[in-house]
C-alpha positions in Angstrom: 0.0 0.0 -0.1 1.2 3.6 -0.9 0.0 6.6 0.5 -0.4 9.4 -2.3 0.2 13.2 -1.6 -3.6 13.6 -1.0 -3.5 11.0 1.8 -5.3 8.3 -0.4 -4.0 4.7 0.0 -3.5 2.8 -3.2 -2.2 -0.7 -3.8 0.7 -0.5 -6.3 3.4 -2.7 -7.9 6.8 -1.8 -6.4 10.0 -3.0 -8.0 13.1 -3.4 -5.8 16.0 -2.5 -8.1 19.5 -3.5 -7.3 21.3 -0.6 -5.9 18.4 1.9 -6.1 15.4 3.0 -4.2 12.1 1.1 -4.7 10.4 2.1 -7.8 6.6 2.4 -7.9 5.5 0.9 -11.4 2.6 2.9 -13.0 0.4 1.6 -15.8 2.6 3.1 -18.5 5.7 1.6 -17.2 4.1 -1.8 -16.4 2.8 -2.0 -20.2 6.4 -1.2 -21.4 8.2 -3.7 -18.9 5.6 -6.4 -20.2 6.5 -5.5 -23.7 10.4 -5.4 -23.2 10.5 -8.5 -21.0 8.0 -10.5 -23.2 5.5 -11.3 -20.4 2.5 -9.5 -18.7 3.1 -11.5 -15.5 5.2 -9.7 -12.7 6.4 -13.1 -11.4 8.4 -13.5 -14.8 9.9 -10.0 -14.2 12.3 -11.1 -11.3 16.1 -10.8 -12.0 15.5 -9.4 -15.4 17.3 -6.3 -16.8 15.5 -3.0 -17.9 16.7 0.4 -18.8 15.3 3.4 -16.8 15.6 7.0 -18.1 14.5 10.3 -16.7 11.9 12.4 -18.8 9.1 14.9 -18.4 5.4 14.1 -18.5 2.1 16.2 -17.9 0.5 15.7 -14.6 -2.7 17.8 -13.9 -1.6 20.3 -16.8 2.0 20.7 -15.4 5.3 19.3 -16.5 6.8 16.9 -14.0 9.8 14.7 -14.0 9.3 11.0 -14.1 11.2 7.7 -14.8 10.3 5.7 -18.0 11.4 2.2 -19.1 12.8 1.2 -22.4 14.3 -1.6 -24.1 17.9 -2.4 -23.2 20.3 -0.3 -25.1 23.4 -2.4 -26.0 26.6 -0.7 -25.3 29.6 -1.4 -27.6 32.1 -4.0 -26.4 35.3 -2.7 -25.2 36.9 -4.1 -28.4 34.4 -2.3 -30.6 35.0 0.9 -28.7 38.8 0.6 -29.0 38.6 -0.2 -32.7 36.6 2.9 -33.3 38.9 5.0 -31.2 41.9 3.7 -33.2 40.2 4.4 -36.6 39.3 7.9 -35.5 42.8 8.5 -34.1 44.4 7.2 -37.5 42.1 9.3 -39.5 42.8 12.5 -37.6 46.7 11.7 -37.5 46.8 11.0 -41.3 45.0 14.2 -42.1 42.1 12.2 -43.7 39.6 13.9 -41.4 39.9 16.9 -39.1 39.0 16.7 -35.4 35.8 18.8 -36.0 34.7 16.4 -38.9 35.0 13.5 -36.3 33.3 15.3 -33.7 30.3 15.9 -36.1 30.2 12.2 -36.7 30.9 10.9 -33.2 30.3 12.0 -29.6 33.7 12.7 -28.5 34.4 13.8 -24.9 37.3 16.3 -24.2 39.2 13.7 -22.6 39.0 11.3 -25.6 39.8 14.2 -27.8 43.1 14.8 -25.9 44.1 11.2 -26.3 43.3 11.3 -29.9 45.4 14.5 -30.4 48.3 13.0 -28.2 
């Protein structure tokens, strides 16, 4: 049972996520979790991986922050990331592309840019 800001008590689904506070699953997120995990049964959701992200939604005509669920976004493996880094570094060093051209194609942090130009 969860008590809302108006004092009303409501039964909710609460997810206990590793390393995070409990997460109340609303109808929107429940539908997305069911779709992402391939089952509408909460019993099947245990020990599965989901991706949470912050966004804004309307609540009573106002914009409020909320958490939403989406499919897991696969991150590149270390080998893939290293190969891309080497390719960008070689392209810049050889003069094939400028650093600005590479930055328009890839997201490059200032720290990585320093390593490329070193």
